[in-house]
C-alpha positions as CSV (number, residue, x, y, z in Angstrom):
1,M,0.2,0.3,0.0
2,S,1.1,2.9,-0.7
3,P,1.8,6.2,2.2
4,S,-1.3,8.0,3.7
5,A,-2.7,11.4,1.8
6,A,-1.5,13.2,4.8
7,V,2.3,12.1,5.1
8,L,2.2,12.9,1.3
9,E,1.0,16.5,2.0
10,T,4.0,17.4,4.3
11,V,6.0,15.4,2.5
12,L,8.6,18.4,2.2
13,T,8.4,19.2,5.6
14,H,9.6,22.8,5.8
15,R,7.7,24.0,3.3
16,A,4.3,24.1,1.8
17,P,3.2,23.0,-1.9
18,D,3.4,26.1,-4.4
19,R,-0.1,25.1,-5.7
20,R,-2.2,22.4,-4.4
21,G,-4.6,20.4,-6.8
22,K,-7.7,18.1,-5.8
23,V,-5.0,15.6,-6.2
24,R,-1.7,16.7,-7.2
25,D,0.6,19.2,-5.1
26,I,3.3,21.0,-7.4
27,Y,6.8,22.3,-5.8
28,D,9.0,25.2,-7.7
29,F,12.2,24.3,-8.3
30,G,12.5,27.7,-10.5
31,D,12.7,26.1,-14.0
32,Q,11.6,22.7,-12.7
33,L,8.7,22.0,-11.0
34,L,8.0,18.4,-8.8
35,I,4.3,17.2,-9.5
36,V,3.8,14.7,-6.8
37,A,0.6,13.0,-6.8
38,T,-1.5,11.9,-3.7
39,D,-4.2,9.3,-2.9
40,R,-6.8,12.2,-2.6
41,I,-9.6,11.3,-4.6
42,S,-12.8,14.2,-5.6
43,A,-16.1,13.8,-6.8
44,F,-18.8,16.1,-7.3
45,D,-16.0,19.3,-7.1
46,Y,-14.9,18.1,-3.2
47,V,-11.6,16.2,-2.1
48,L,-13.2,13.1,-0.1
49,G,-12.6,12.2,3.3
50,S,-11.0,9.3,1.9
51,G,-7.7,8.5,-0.2
52,I,-7.5,5.9,-2.9
53,P,-4.1,3.9,-1.9
54,D,-1.7,3.4,-4.8
55,K,-3.8,5.8,-7.2
56,G,-1.2,8.3,-7.0
57,K,1.2,6.5,-8.6
58,V,-1.3,4.8,-11.2
59,L,-1.5,8.5,-12.5
60,T,2.2,9.0,-12.6
61,Q,3.4,5.9,-14.4
62,I,0.6,5.8,-16.4
63,S,1.0,9.5,-17.7
64,A,4.8,8.3,-18.1
65,F,4.1,5.4,-20.2
66,W,2.0,7.4,-22.4
67,F,4.9,10.4,-22.7
68,G,6.8,7.8,-23.2
69,R,5.0,5.7,-25.9
70,T,4.2,9.1,-27.8
71,A,7.3,11.2,-27.9
72,E,7.8,11.0,-31.3
73,I,4.4,12.5,-32.0
74,V,4.5,15.3,-29.2
75,S,7.5,17.0,-27.2
76,H,6.3,16.6,-23.5
77,H,7.4,18.5,-19.9
78,L,8.3,15.3,-18.3
79,L,12.0,15.1,-17.1
80,S,12.7,11.8,-15.0
81,V,10.3,10.2,-12.4
82,D,13.4,9.0,-10.5
83,P,14.0,10.1,-7.3
84,D,17.8,10.0,-7.6
85,D,17.2,13.4,-10.5
86,F,15.1,15.1,-8.4
87,P,16.5,18.2,-6.5
88,A,18.4,17.8,-2.9
89,E,15.5,18.3,-1.0
90,A,13.0,15.9,-2.7
91,R,15.7,13.1,-3.1
92,A,15.6,13.2,0.7
93,H,12.1,11.8,0.4
94,A,12.9,9.5,-2.4
95,D,11.2,6.4,-0.7
96,L,7.4,8.8,0.1
97,L,8.2,10.3,-3.8
98,R,8.7,7.2,-6.2
99,G,6.4,6.3,-8.3
100,R,4.2,8.8,-7.3
101,S,6.3,12.1,-8.7
102,M,7.2,13.3,-11.6
103,L,10.0,16.4,-12.6
104,V,9.2,18.1,-15.3
105,R,10.0,21.5,-17.7
106,R,8.2,24.4,-16.5
107,T,6.2,26.0,-19.3
108,T,3.2,28.7,-19.3
109,P,0.1,26.8,-19.5
110,L,-2.7,27.5,-21.9
111,P,-5.8,29.1,-20.5
112,V,-8.1,25.9,-22.1
113,E,-8.2,22.4,-21.7
114,F,-8.1,20.2,-25.2
115,V,-11.0,17.6,-25.2
116,A,-10.9,14.1,-27.6
117,R,-14.4,12.8,-27.9
118,G,-14.7,9.4,-29.7
119,Y,-18.5,8.9,-28.1
120,L,-21.2,10.4,-27.6
121,S,-21.0,10.7,-22.9
122,G,-20.3,13.0,-20.4
123,S,-21.6,16.6,-20.9
124,G,-21.3,16.3,-25.0
125,W,-24.4,13.7,-24.4
126,K,-26.1,16.5,-22.1
127,D,-25.6,19.4,-25.2
128,Y,-26.1,16.7,-28.3
129,Q,-29.8,16.3,-26.6
130,R,-30.5,19.7,-25.7
131,T,-28.9,21.1,-29.1
132,G,-27.9,18.2,-31.3
133,R,-24.7,19.9,-31.0
134,V,-21.6,19.2,-29.1
135,C,-19.3,22.5,-29.1
136,G,-21.1,24.1,-31.4
137,I,-20.5,20.8,-33.4
138,Q,-23.5,19.2,-35.3
139,L,-24.2,15.8,-35.1
140,P,-26.3,12.9,-36.8
141,P,-30.0,13.1,-35.8
142,G,-30.7,10.2,-33.3
143,L,-27.5,9.5,-31.6
144,R,-27.9,7.8,-28.2
145,E,-26.3,7.9,-24.9
146,S,-22.2,6.1,-25.4
147,D,-23.0,5.5,-29.0
148,K,-19.4,5.7,-30.9
149,L,-19.1,9.0,-33.2
150,P,-18.5,9.0,-36.4
151,E,-15.0,10.3,-36.4
152,P,-13.5,11.4,-33.2
153,I,-14.7,15.1,-32.5
154,F,-12.2,18.5,-30.6
155,T,-14.1,20.0,-28.0
156,P,-12.1,22.4,-26.2
157,A,-13.5,23.4,-22.8
158,T,-12.1,26.5,-20.6
159,K,-10.3,25.3,-17.2
160,A,-12.0,26.1,-14.2
161,E,-10.1,26.4,-11.0
162,S,-13.6,25.3,-9.5
163,G,-16.5,24.0,-10.3
164,H,-17.0,22.0,-13.3
165,D,-15.0,23.3,-16.6
166,L,-17.4,25.0,-19.4
167,N,-17.0,23.3,-23.0
168,I,-16.4,26.3,-25.2
169,T,-15.9,26.6,-29.6
170,E,-13.3,26.6,-31.3
171,E,-13.7,30.1,-32.1
172,E,-14.0,31.0,-28.4
173,A,-11.1,28.9,-28.0
174,A,-8.9,30.9,-30.8
175,R,-9.7,33.7,-28.9
176,L,-7.6,32.6,-25.9
177,V,-5.0,31.0,-27.1
178,G,-4.7,32.6,-30.7
179,P,-5.8,30.8,-33.7
180,D,-2.3,29.2,-35.1
181,V,-1.8,28.0,-31.7
182,L,-4.8,26.5,-31.3
183,A,-4.6,24.6,-34.7
184,E,-1.4,22.7,-33.9
185,A,-3.4,22.1,-30.4
186,R,-6.9,20.4,-32.1
187,R,-4.2,18.6,-34.7
188,L,-2.4,17.0,-32.2
189,T,-5.4,16.5,-29.8
190,L,-7.2,13.8,-32.3
191,R,-3.8,12.4,-33.1
192,L,-2.8,12.0,-29.6
193,Y,-6.2,10.3,-29.1
194,R,-6.3,8.1,-31.8
195,D,-3.0,6.5,-30.9
196,G,-4.4,5.9,-27.4
197,A,-7.7,4.7,-28.1
198,A,-6.3,2.4,-30.9
199,H,-3.6,1.3,-28.3
200,A,-6.0,0.7,-25.8
201,T,-8.8,-1.2,-27.9
202,A,-6.3,-3.7,-28.6
203,H,-6.1,-4.4,-24.7
204,G,-9.7,-4.1,-24.1
205,I,-10.2,-0.5,-23.2
206,I,-12.7,2.2,-25.0
207,V,-11.3,5.1,-24.6
208,A,-14.4,7.6,-24.8
209,D,-13.2,10.6,-24.8
210,T,-10.2,12.5,-22.6
211,K,-8.2,15.7,-22.5
212,F,-5.2,17.1,-22.2
213,E,-3.2,20.0,-21.7
214,F,-0.4,22.0,-23.2
215,G,1.9,24.5,-22.3
216,L,4.2,26.7,-24.4
217,V,8.4,27.1,-23.2
218,D,10.2,30.1,-24.0
219,G,12.4,30.3,-27.6
220,R,12.0,31.3,-31.0
221,G,9.4,30.5,-33.5
222,P,6.0,30.7,-33.6
223,A,4.2,29.9,-30.5
224,A,2.7,26.7,-32.1
225,S,5.9,25.3,-32.5
226,R,6.8,25.8,-29.0
227,L,3.8,23.5,-27.3
228,L,4.4,21.1,-25.2
229,L,2.1,18.8,-23.6
230,I,1.9,19.0,-19.9
231,D,-0.2,17.6,-16.6
232,E,-1.2,13.9,-17.0
233,M,-1.7,11.6,-20.3
234,L,-4.9,9.4,-20.8
235,T,-5.3,8.6,-17.0
236,P,-8.6,7.1,-15.7
237,D,-8.6,10.8,-14.4
238,S,-8.5,12.5,-17.2
239,S,-10.3,10.3,-20.0
240,R,-13.4,7.8,-19.6
241,F,-12.0,4.9,-19.8
242,W,-14.8,1.3,-20.2
243,P,-14.0,-2.1,-20.0
244,A,-14.7,-3.5,-24.0
245,D,-16.5,-6.2,-23.6
246,R,-19.2,-4.7,-21.9
247,Y,-19.9,-2.3,-24.0
248,E,-23.6,-2.0,-24.8
249,P,-24.4,2.1,-26.3
250,G,-28.1,3.3,-25.0
251,G,-27.5,4.2,-21.6
252,A,-24.4,5.1,-19.2
253,Q,-21.5,2.3,-19.5
254,P,-19.4,0.9,-16.1
255,S,-15.6,2.2,-16.6
256,F,-12.7,2.3,-14.9
257,D,-12.4,5.7,-12.4
258,K,-14.6,6.6,-9.8
259,Q,-17.7,4.9,-10.5
260,F,-18.2,3.2,-7.5
261,V,-17.5,6.2,-5.3
262,R,-20.0,8.3,-7.4
263,D,-22.5,5.2,-6.7
264,Y,-22.0,4.8,-3.4
265,L,-22.3,8.6,-2.5
266,E,-25.7,8.8,-4.3
267,S,-26.6,5.7,-2.7
268,I,-26.1,7.4,0.8
269,H,-28.1,10.8,-0.6
270,W,-25.3,12.9,0.1
271,N,-26.6,16.4,-0.7
272,K,-23.2,17.2,-2.2
273,Q,-21.9,19.6,0.5
274,P,-20.0,20.0,3.1
275,P,-19.4,18.3,5.4
276,V,-17.5,15.7,3.1
277,P,-18.4,11.9,3.4
278,S,-15.5,9.4,4.0
279,L,-15.9,6.1,1.7
280,P,-16.2,2.6,3.3
281,D,-13.4,0.3,3.2
282,E,-14.7,-1.5,0.2
283,V,-15.9,1.3,-1.9
284,V,-12.3,2.3,-1.4
285,A,-10.4,-1.3,-2.3
286,R,-12.8,-1.7,-5.5
287,T,-12.5,1.6,-6.5
288,R,-8.5,1.0,-6.2
289,E,-8.5,-2.6,-8.1
290,K,-10.3,-0.7,-11.0
291,Y,-7.4,1.7,-11.3
292,L,-4.5,-0.4,-11.2
293,E,-7.1,-3.2,-13.7
294,A,-7.1,0.2,-16.0
295,Y,-2.8,0.4,-15.4
296,R,-2.0,-2.9,-16.3
297,R,-4.1,-3.5,-18.9
298,L,-3.1,-0.7,-20.7
299,T,1.4,-1.5,-19.4
300,G,1.3,-4.3,-19.8
301,R,3.5,-3.8,-16.3
302,E,2.8,-4.2,-12.7
303,L,2.8,-1.2,-10.5
304,N,6.2,0.0,-8.9
């Protein structure tokens, strides 16, 4: 089992994280950042009282797998996952950080999330029911929830500090990042999705949709040529993974992520307001196993 989230949150005991997300803590080392993936889990926009053991390791190691596999397609921010390469202050905590931390190059993150959808689900399904479109993209009539789309579509979203992200059109995204940057990010998003989805399908997983983030690095040349893929990549937290052998369009699908957590929270009729509940051991164990199963299938490895 992995160390507790409480231990990880104080791993660099004389300093707080320079930024704390729902799952990740980020430490600033100048032109490099140390991203520590904790075992925290969020649902309905709140971090829950229980962590999922090894979740942070799954997110880190599956991202590292994809960064390596797609390096010929896109440049990325990952420098190392080996604590021996980390700054001295972090190396002192190598045992806690190993397997769940990435040393990355600093970038200027773009204020847009770049989403690829191959199936009609989630907020895309809600948009389609209301308008027949997803992010302004007209889709054929008569599609069902979870249907495979004729072709993958690109649907950007704004990045929210809290609450749900907001789907936007390509025109709106272009105003935020510039048309040249958007065109390159769109190309890369769809290429990465197709590559990742093909690999996942061969291993029994449907990637219904996924989101990517990009950052700009300093240097000469047009901004589009200085894009780096950042954050995480094709993980159960950033993607909708479905078991291929249980796929039945026409409704919601079983998944490899927080399904057991959401189902439990709905069953206890939590009002989605503080105080935030903790999870029973059974829900924690079943959720952990789903994350591990996704990792094993996609990478062919055991978690380190």
